[in-house]
C-alpha positions as CSV (number, residue, x, y, z in Angstrom):
1,M,0.1,0.0,-0.1
2,R,1.2,3.6,-0.8
3,H,1.2,5.0,2.0
4,E,1.5,2.8,4.4
5,K,3.9,4.1,7.0
6,L,1.3,6.6,7.6
7,I,-1.5,4.2,7.6
8,H,0.2,2.4,10.0
9,A,0.6,4.9,12.3
10,L,-2.8,6.5,11.9
11,G,-4.1,3.5,13.4
12,N,-2.1,3.6,16.5
13,C,-3.0,7.0,17.1
14,I,-6.0,6.1,16.6
15,N,-5.9,3.1,18.6
16,H,-3.6,4.6,21.9
17,C,-6.0,8.1,21.7
18,N,-9.6,6.4,22.3
19,Y,-7.6,4.0,25.3
20,C,-6.4,7.2,27.1
21,A,-9.7,8.6,27.1
22,D,-11.6,5.8,27.8
23,A,-9.1,5.1,31.4
24,C,-8.9,8.6,32.1
25,L,-12.9,8.0,32.8
26,D,-11.2,5.3,35.0
27,E,-8.8,8.1,37.1
28,P,-10.0,8.9,40.5
29,N,-10.3,13.4,39.6
30,V,-11.8,12.4,36.6
31,K,-12.9,16.3,36.0
32,Q,-8.8,16.8,36.6
33,M,-9.1,14.6,32.6
34,V,-11.4,16.2,30.4
35,S,-9.2,18.4,28.4
36,C,-7.4,15.1,28.3
37,I,-10.3,13.4,27.5
38,R,-12.0,15.6,24.5
39,T,-8.3,15.5,23.1
40,D,-8.5,12.8,23.1
41,R,-11.3,12.3,21.4
42,V,-10.2,15.1,18.7
43,C,-7.4,13.5,17.9
44,A,-9.0,9.9,17.3
45,E,-11.5,11.3,15.5
46,V,-8.9,13.6,12.1
47,C,-6.5,10.3,12.5
48,S,-9.7,8.9,11.6
49,T,-11.0,10.9,8.9
50,L,-7.3,11.0,7.0
51,N,-6.9,7.2,7.7
52,Q,-10.2,7.0,5.1
53,L,-9.1,9.4,3.5
54,L,-5.1,7.9,2.7
55,A,-7.4,4.6,2.4
56,M,-9.8,5.8,-0.7
57,D,-6.0,6.7,-2.2
58,Y,-7.6,9.8,-1.8
59,K,-5.0,12.5,-3.2
60,E,-5.9,16.2,-2.7
61,V,-5.1,15.0,1.4
62,D,-2.0,17.9,2.4
63,D,-3.6,20.4,4.1
64,L,-5.6,17.4,6.2
65,V,-2.0,16.7,7.1
66,R,-1.7,19.4,8.4
67,Y,-4.0,19.3,10.2
68,C,-3.3,16.5,11.6
69,I,-0.3,17.9,13.3
70,K,-1.3,20.1,14.4
71,V,-4.5,18.4,16.8
72,C,-1.5,15.6,17.6
73,K,1.2,18.7,18.5
74,A,-1.5,19.3,20.8
75,C,-3.1,16.0,22.2
76,A,0.8,15.2,22.9
77,E,1.1,18.1,25.0
78,E,-2.2,17.5,27.2
79,C,-1.4,14.3,27.5
80,G,2.5,14.7,28.8
81,Q,1.0,17.1,31.0
82,H,-0.1,13.7,32.7
83,D,1.6,11.4,34.6
84,H,-0.9,8.2,34.0
85,D,0.8,6.1,31.8
86,H,-2.3,5.4,29.4
87,C,-1.3,8.9,28.4
88,K,2.7,8.7,28.5
89,Q,1.9,6.2,25.7
90,C,-1.2,8.0,24.1
91,A,1.3,10.6,23.8
92,E,4.0,8.6,22.2
93,A,1.4,7.2,19.3
94,C,0.9,11.0,18.9
95,K,4.4,11.9,18.3
96,K,5.2,9.5,16.0
97,C,1.8,10.0,14.0
98,I,3.6,13.4,13.6
99,E,7.1,12.3,12.4
100,A,4.7,10.0,10.2
101,C,2.7,13.5,8.8
102,E,5.7,14.7,8.6
103,D,7.7,12.4,5.9
104,F,3.7,12.2,3.9
105,L,5.1,16.0,2.7
106,S,8.5,15.9,3.1
């Protein structure tokens, strides 16, 4: 597949964001996790949309890839503020997704 590296990174990011958002709901102080949950959900949605368009081999995706980088950076930053393992893993998945997006654009 043409964009296999990016599609894999997007899928990994989607999975980590969804898992992180769900795990945040189980944290003792959920109110502290609201921003993390929202950012995780938005990031998963944007990555999912890009993933679907790439799977259809749609060509005009560069602007969405740039937006995906922006959202992944915000998610990595938000998750990076928390000590929970699921947040750290999510931040790492977002960073890998950013790298794959940047490689796609270069």
